[in-house]
C-alpha positions, 0 to 999 in steps of 0.5 A: 467514456460515459460508462466510466462515470456510470458503470465504473464510477465507484472503482474510479473514485476508489482509484482517484481518492483513496491512494492519496493516503497510500502515497503519503505512507509510501514516502515514509516507507521509502524514507525508512528504507524498508520497502518490504514493510507495506507488502508484509503488512498487506500479506499479514492482513491477507493472512487474517482474511484467509483465517476467516475464510477457513472459519467459514466466513464469506470474505465479500459479505461478512465482517469477520474477515475485516476484523481478523485482518485488523487484529492480525495487522495490529499484531504485525505492527507491534512485531515490526516496532519491537524488531526495529533494533540496530544490528550491524549485520541484520538490517530491519528489512531482513526481519520484515522480509522473513515475516512477509514470506512466513505470512504468505506461506501461512495464508497459502497453507490455510487457503489450501484447506478451503473449498475454493483455495486457488480462487481465494489466493488469487483474489487476495493477491490480485483483487478485483477493484471493479467489484467495489461498492459505494458503501465500501468506498465511502467507509474506506474514505472515512477511515482514510480521512481519519488516519490522514487527519491524525498523521497531519496533526502529528506530522512532525513526530512521524517525520522524525521517526522516519527521516531523522531517527537520531534527532527523535532519540535526542528529543527523548521520543519513545521511538518504539511507541511511535513506531507502533502508532505509525505501523498500526495506522498504516496497517489499518489503511493497508487492510482496507485497501487489500480488501478492495484491490488486493496485495499487489496493487497495494504494494504498487500504490505505496512504492512506485509513486514514492519512488517516482517522487524521490527520483524527480525531487529532493523536497518532501512536499513536491515528492508527495505532489508528484506521487499523487499525480502518478497514482491518479494517472496510473489509476485512471489510465489503467481503468480505461484500458481494462474497461474501455478496450473491449477487444483486449479484455485486460484484468484491471489490477495487473493493467494498473500495475503495468501502467505504474511500471511505464510511469516509473520508467518515464520518471527514470528517463526524466531524471537521467536527462535532468542530471545530464543537463546539470552536468552530473553523473547519472 
């Protein structure tokens, strides 16, 4: 246990502190019913990193991968906000899914032209949270704090465009502009965490805590608290299992994802029991 607070201190801080903002965004994603959007933005960020690798940049020590990831993500944010139209036969989720798979295919094609293509693809998808540095964690904490402060200041506007679009339109809000601001800040958060943890872990942190919160509570504030608790437990337990259980030698990212899956099942069981006790049909 001692090594957890010495050798793995900065990965532990990254898994405990950084997901707070991810869980908040996850509530909005689930509320909008566009589950693919976080995975799509993460994949678009990965496409930017892949492009930088093709240009010869070192993804670990160069600034070009981060710059291109941000630029690609902002372009994706603009695309998502412009394609939020209401069509009776084409849901927005379908457009987002198409963008995701196109970005994934493009990243794979680009990395196939690099010397370490397979390894780079694995790093983008799975990541390696254990290699995160003190400087990277502190930079990301500062960025997440700034994004969190902005969203707290504008929380009523963001709440309306995510949970009550009709009221937002009635108040004369420029929905596409606010959508772009939401997706752009969301993209900054996703881009930073993708570099640390990979696409799969970003998707898990955004969706599973929000779904657990939605299962266990109807109140937005309580969902956020539940989501934070789920994210913290999964991160700490996953890190412990992968670093302290030496005989198993488990990869950290996938281990955390599996712990999330267990917590989601437990949330579902708890919801089932609550509904049965209340006399409701599960």
